[in-house]
N, C-alpha and C positions, 0 to 999 in steps of 0.2 A: 263430742267424741274425740279422743286423740287418735293419732294416726295408727296406733298400736291396736287400739280397739276396732278400728276399720279393717285392719290387715287380718286380725284373728277372726273377725266375723265372717269373712269370706264372700259376702254378697259382691263386693266390686270385682271379684274374679270374673263374673259374667260380662261386666262392661270392659273389663281389660282384655280377655281373650288370649289367645296364643299359649306359648309355653309359661308365660309369667301368670296367667289366670288359672292354668291347670296346676301350678304350684301352689297358689292361694287355695285353690279348692282342695287339694290334698290336704293342706294344714288345717282347713276348717272342717274337713272330713266330708265335702260335697263330691259328688261324682260327676265331674265336668268333662270327663272323657266322651259322654254322649253328645254335650253340647258346648262347643266352643264359640262364644260370640266374637263378632268381628273386632279387631282391634280398634282402640280408640284413634280416631283420626280427625284432624282439624283441617278444614279447607284453607283457612288462614293461619299462618304459624303464631299470630298474636292472640288467636281466640282461645279461651278457657285457660288463660295462663295461671290461673290460680285452681284449675281443676285438681281436686284431691286424688283422682285417679292417677295423675301424672306423679304426684308426690309419692304415692304407694308404688308406682312402677319403679321410680327411683330406689326407694327403700329396698324392695325386694330384688331389684336388679343387682344391688351391691351384694346381697346375701347370696343370690344364685351365682353369679360370676365369681365371687370369692370361694364358694364352695367348689365349683369347678376348677378353680386355679389350684385349689388344695389337691385335687385329684391329679392334675397334670404334674404337679411338682412332686407328688409321691409323699409328702409329708401332711398327714391329716391329724391335726391335734385340736385341742379346744382353744388354742391361741386365737384362731379365726374369730371366734364368738367374742372373745375378751377385746380383740381389736375393734370388732364392730361396735361394742358397747362404748368404747372410747370415742369412736366417731360420731355415734348417734346418742341422743340421750334416751337410753333404754331404762324403763322402770323396772326395779327388781322382779315384779311379779310377771313380767313379760321375757324375762331372760330365757326361761324354758321354750318359749314359742320361738325366739330367734334360733337357738340351737335346733329346734325341729325342722325349722326351714333349711338350714344348713344341711342336716341329715337328708331330708326328702331330695334336695338338689344334688347331693353326692351320689345318692341311690339311682337318680333319673338316668336312664340309658342315653338319653340325647347328649349331644355335646354342647359346648358352651356357645356355639355359633348361632343357633336359633335363638336364645335369649339376647346375644348382643345384637342381632339384627333387628329383634322387636324393639328393644330399647332405642336403637338409631332411629326406627321409624316413628315412634310415640315421641321422642324428643328432636325430631326433625326441626331445623331452624334455631335450636338452643344449644350451639357447641359449647357454650361456657358451662351449661348444666352437664352435659356430657363429660366435660373435662372434669368437673367435681366428681362425677361418678368413677372416672379413672383414678383420681386421687384417693378415693375411698378403697379401691382395690389395692393400690400401693400401700396404703396403711396396713391393710390385711396382709399384703406380702411381707411388709417389714415387721410382723408381728413377733417372729422369732428371732429378731435381731440381724437378719441378712435377707438380701433379695437374691435368689438363686438365679442362674442362667435360664432355667426352665421357665420360672416365674416371669423373667422380663420378656422372653419370646411370647409368652401367653399374653402378656399386657400389651405387648406391641401388635399382636394380632387383634386384640379387642379394639385397639386405637384404630387400627386400619379400618374395622369394619364401622366404627364411629364415624369416619370420614376425614380423620386427622392426616395431614400430609407428613412425610418423613421429617421434615423440619420441625413441625409443630410436636411430632412425638420426642424429638431429641429435647426440645424445650420442656416438655412435661417431665420427661425422665430426669433432666438435670435437676429440676425442682425437688427431687425426691433422694437423690444419691449422696446427700451430706454436703456440707459446707465446703469440705476440702475437695470435693469432685465437681462441685457445681459451678459452671462457668456463667457469670452474671449476664453476659451477653446473650449466650443461649437460653437462659431463662426469660429474657426480655425479648427474644425472638428477633435480635438485630445483629448485622455484622459489626465486628470490632472497629471497622473503619467508618461506620456510620457517623454523620454529623451529629453535633450535640442537639440541634433541632430534631433530628430524626430519632435519637434516642429518647429525647424528653417526650415526643409524641407517642413513640411506642409504649413508654411507661405508663403515660396518662391513660391510653386506650386500654391497657390490661386492667389499670385500676377501675376504670368505668366498667369493664365487661365483667369483672370479678368481685365487684362491690356485693356484700352480703344481701343487701336489699334487692338489688337488681336480680340476683340468682334466685332469691325466694320468690319474687314476682314471676320467675319464668319457670318454676316448677321444683326448685331445690326444698326439700322438706326443712322446716324450721328445726327439726330434732338433729338435722345434719349440718348446722350452721358453722360448727367446728371446721369443717373442710374449707368453707368460704374463708373463715378468719385466718387459718393456716396458709391458704393460698395468697391472701393479701400481705402476710407477713413475709413469705417468700419472695414475692415481686418487690415489696419495699426494700427488703435487704439487698436484693440484686441492684436496684437502683442506687442505693446508697453506696455500693461499691464502685459503680460506674461514675456517680457523681463526684466521689471523692477522688477518684484516679484522674478524673478531667478537670478537677479544681472548680467545678460548677457551684 
């Protein structure tokens, strides 16, 4: 069964629990309000790396937080669904269900914080996967051609809940603001005065951390591999700028 069949089926909502489980229940027509299961927790961060529940949490999390971002920004259009379809491989027959999740999340009286906190707990110890989730939100924010100040503030708040530091946020943001605004040193997370060895080591560490196979093993849905591919392209482009500037 594809991830979309599992999402629409709704049964995983009981295992997931929390606001994401309630969202899945509403999509499937189940009454989860009377029973919210404990959230999926792993005693060891390396346990259940391929657990499909985490992959579903990632997918629903992007939709839910994307919908909340649309409400915060004040511009609610169908562009969000179109952007999500670009990030994930969504079969045509499941497009309507993706739109339904967006609509349910928009109507939900809860703010974005409960969703972000649940995802931070579910993906604890997997910062690269959380970063890919944030990347997905950036793609949705850019769906209408611009990232507005309210959207950037929202994304920064989500990044803070996910546990990213201020410098890490600036690195992630720089990778999405276009080639004219992206500082390669910020993208690589290093100081311009860093040695060649430090710069090369930082680049190699990012490549290892964000390699698509590594991320899929940690819970990134295969349907969202475009995020990892785009991230690798951004990292490689930044390193190429630094390498050429230094004559390496």
